[in-house]
N, C-alpha and C positions, 0 to 999 in steps of 0.2 A: 795417770789421768791425762786425757787428751786435751789439747789446747781449746777444743771446742766446748767441752763440758766443765772446765774449771770454774766457770761462772754459774753453773747450775746448782740451785738449792731446792730443797723441798720442805714443806711444813705439813706434817702429818697430824691431823686433828684427832685426838684420842681422849677427849674429856667427857664425852656423853655417858649417860647412865643406861641407855637402852631399855627403858622401862617397859616397852611393849613386848620384850622377851622375858619378862618375869614368868616363872620364878627362877629361871636359869641365870638371867642377867639381873643382878642386884647391885645396890649402890657400892657395896664393898668390892664387887668383882663384876664389872660391866661386860657386855657382850663382846667388845673388841678384844678382850683378853681370853676369850673362849674359842675353841675349835668348833665352831657352830656347824660346819658341814662335814666333819669327820675326815679332813684332808691330812691331818698330822701337823698342821700349823694353825695358830690362832689367826683371827682376822688382822690383828695388828702386825704379826710377823709376815703374813702374806702380802700386806700392803707395803711394808718396808722393803721386802725383797723385790717386789715389782718395781718400785721407784728406783731402787739401786741398780736396775738395768741401764739407767740413763744418768742418774744423779750419783755423784760420789757418796759412799756411805757416811763419811765424816762431814758431809754437808746436808744431811737429812736431820731436821729438827722434829722432835715429837712434842706436841703441845698437849698437856693433860692437867688434871687436878693434882694438887700436891699430895693427896692421899694415895695416888697411883704410882708414885715415883719408883717404889720398890718393884712393882709389877712390871713396869717398863724395863727396868734394868735386868730383871730376871728373864724376860722374854727376848730382849735385844741386848745381850751382854756386851756387844762391841760398841754400843753407843756411849759417848762421853757425857758426863753429867752436865756440861755446859750446853749440850744439845737437847736437854730435856727442859722445856719451858713449863714451869709449874705455876698454874693459876692459884691465887690465894683466895679466890671467891668465884662462885658460879656466874659466868657472864656469857653473853652471846658471842658470835664469831668475830665481830669487828674489833673488839679490844685485843684479843689474842693475836689476830693477824697483824695489827698495827705494831704491837710489841715485838713480834717476831721479825717483821720487816725492818724495824729499827736496828735490831741485833744484827741481822744479815747485812744491811747496808753499811753498818759500822765496820764489819769484817771485810766486806768486798763491795765497794760502790758500784761495780759493774754487774752485780748479781742479777740473775733472772730466777724467779722461783715459782714453783707450783704449790698451791694449797690444795690438799686432798683429804677427804674423810678416811678414817682408818677402818671403816666397817662395810665398805661396798665390795661386791663380788664381781670380778672381771675374769672371764675364762680365757680369752685370747689375749695373752699378755704381750705377744709380739705386735699385734695390731694396736694395743694401747701405747706401746713405746713409739710406734710409727706416728700415731696421732699427736702424742705429747711432743715429739720432735718438731712437728709442724707448728704447734702452739708456741714452743720456745723460740723458734725462728721468727715467727710473727712478732712476738713480744720484744725480741732483741733488736729487730730492725726498725720497729716503729714505736711511737709513744702510745701504745694501745694496751688495753686489758683484753686478754683472750680467755675464753672458756671452752670447755668441751661439752657439746650437747648430744643428748641421746635421742634416737628416733623413737617417738612415743608409740606404744602398742595399744593403749586404751586410755580413756579419759580419766586419768588419775588426778584427784583433787588434792593430794598430799604433796605434789611436786610444784616447783616453779616452772614457768614456760618461757622459752626464748623465741621471739619473733625475729626471723632473719631474712636477709635478701637472697632469695634463691637464684637471682640472675647474676650474682657476684661470681666471677669465674675463679677467684683465688681459692686456695684450700681453706684459709681462714676467712670466713665470710662476714660481711658487715651485719651488726645486730641493730634492729630497729627499736626493740624495747623488751623489757623483762616484765612478766606478770607473776606475782607470787601467789601460789595456791588459789587458783580460781574456783568458782563453784562448778557443779557438774555440767550444767548447760554450757557454760563458757568453755570448760575444758573439752567438751565434745566438739564444739565449733572449732577450737584450735586444732584438735587432732584431725578432723575431717578436712580442714583447709590445706594440710600438708606444709604449712609455712612455719610450723613451730617445732621446737625440740624441747625435751625435758632438760631442766637445769640440774646437773649432777653434782653441783657444789665443788667443781674442780676449776680453779682459777689460776691463770698463768700471767705473770707480769714482771717487769723489771722492778727492783726494789724502789728505785727513784720514781717510777710511774705511780705505784700504789701509794707511796708517801705523799706525792703531790695531790693524789686524790683525797687523802685524809685532810691535808691542809685546806683544800677547797671545800669539802663537804662535811667534814667532822672536825673543825678547827679546834674546838675545846678539848676533844680527846687527844688530838695531836699534841697540843701544848702540854697536856698532862703527862704524856709518856715521853715527850722530848726531854723533859727534866732528867730522865734516867740515862741519857746518852753517855755521860761520863762513866757510868758504872756497868753498862751492858757488857756482857762477856767477861766480867770480873767476879771475884768472890763476893762483892757487895751487891750484885744484881738482885738476889732473892730478897734481901731486906727492902730494897726499893719496891719490888713487886708486891711484897706483903703490905707495904704502907699505902701505895698509890693505886694498885689494881682495883680494889673494892670501890674506888671513887669513880670508875669509868662507867659511862652510860651503857645500859644493857640493850644493845642493838646489833642486828645481824649485818654482815657485809653486804647482803643483797639489798636491804633497805638503805643502809648508810652510804654505800658507794656505787654498787652496780647499777641501780635504777637511775642514778643521777649522772653517771659518767658518760661523756659524749663520744668517746672513742673506744668501742667495745667490738670485738670480733668473736666468732664462734667457729670451732672446728667440728663438723658433724662426725660423730664417732663411727668408726668402722668395726668396733668391738661390741660384744654384748655386755650388758651391765644390769646389776640388780642392787638396790640400796640395802637389801636385807633389813628392812625396817620393821617387819612383823613376822609372826610365825607363818602366815600365809605366803609371804615372799620367800621364806626359807624353804617351805614345802615345794614351791615352784622349781627350785634349783636341785632338789634331791632326786636320786633314783627312786623309782616306785616299784612295788610288787605288782602282781597280775590284777589286783583290785585297786590300783592307783593309790595305795597307802605308802607313806614315806616313814621308814623306821630308822631311828637313831639310838644306838646303845640299848637295844631291847630285843628280847626274844618273844615273839607274839604268836598267838592263835586268834584268828579273826573269823567271824561269821557274819554275813550280811553287812559288812563294813567296807566302805570305800571312801576315797578322797580324804583320808585322815592322816595326820602326822602324829606319830607316837615317839616320845623321847623319854628315856629314864636314865638314872644314874646306876652304874654297876651292872648293866645288862640284865635287868629284871625280867621275869616272865610276866607278860601282860595278856589277859584274855579280854577280847572286846566282841560284843555281839550287838548288831543292829544300829550302828552309828554311821552316818554319812556326813562327810565334810566337817570333821571335828579336829580340835587341837587337844591332845592328851599329853601333858608334860608333868614330870615328877622331879623334884629336887629336894633333898633333905626331908624335912617334915611337911612339905607342901605338895599337893596333887591338884592340878588344874585341868578341868574338863569343860571346854566351852566350844560352841560352834565357831567355825572359821569366819562366819559372817559377823561375828562380834569381836574379831581380833583387835579392832581399834579401841575396844572398851577395856582391854587388859590392864592398862595403866590405872583406870578408875577402879577396876576389881582389886588390884594390888593395894590401892589406897584404902579401900573398904576393909580388906582383910587385916591390914596393919592397924587400922583404927580399932577394929574389934578385938584382935588377938594380941596386939603388941607390935611395935615397930621392928623388932628384931626377927620376927617370923619370916623365914625364907630369905 
């Protein structure tokens, strides 16, 4: 371990259910534990190995729900149990980040850490490491929170936006404000202005900086979790989490800290990024056939069919005629066939199916 990166830590967020990837992603086995793109690695494994290019492996924490502990250990066998932070209740991002920052700060008061989602797709990993190093340097040298922003390609209303100072000559540029999930008209104005980046949910800060942010902006949550400082990183930690974690406010780090913090910088990403939030976003990353169909684990015969993603289990034969821009996904006893234009409705479709046929279906 070099002297430079001995203070580097990572928090890998792996607790989501990924409901818009139903029926492949289900509560018992969410998308981060699947090889969604057919690379030979799950999204969790891919993210872990990417972070390990800069952060020592034994300083990467995985935050997840207690029901996924065995899955994490199976997919990342080298990880120590103390580095798997197990939520005892479903909460938003602020509580788990605070808990992890307190654990890290107790182990190393000089720590700088990145918080990263486990399910994003990044192709140019060397460029990612380069940008992350800039963000680490900025966060280590100044009392700032740094994030990595993505150049927007269209007015997406599902992302947060970062307004930044384009005249700032530093690699990590001053942030003017955050806007969480604007409406379409506003998002279009943001993209056309060229002054905004997408918020990719990657935050870099020193442990002390983010803890001071919690003290200032979410003091009740800080007081709640500070009670556990004596037991963090010990065998008694999980008992504390099980008792106190459900009492935490359900709030995101974006609303709780980022929008209120006065010293935030952003590194405009030099790498490509996809949050893989829907079947449509997965389709965009896949290789296509001559009719622009993306095929995963299937043998297909298509006629008059284009722009469609087809995924089965066990390499099934699928015959499709006359569909344009559809999602066709099969898993176990569930087959889903919906237009790509309705991909945002898949969570509601899943709920309707489970309500009608039973919650264990799919």
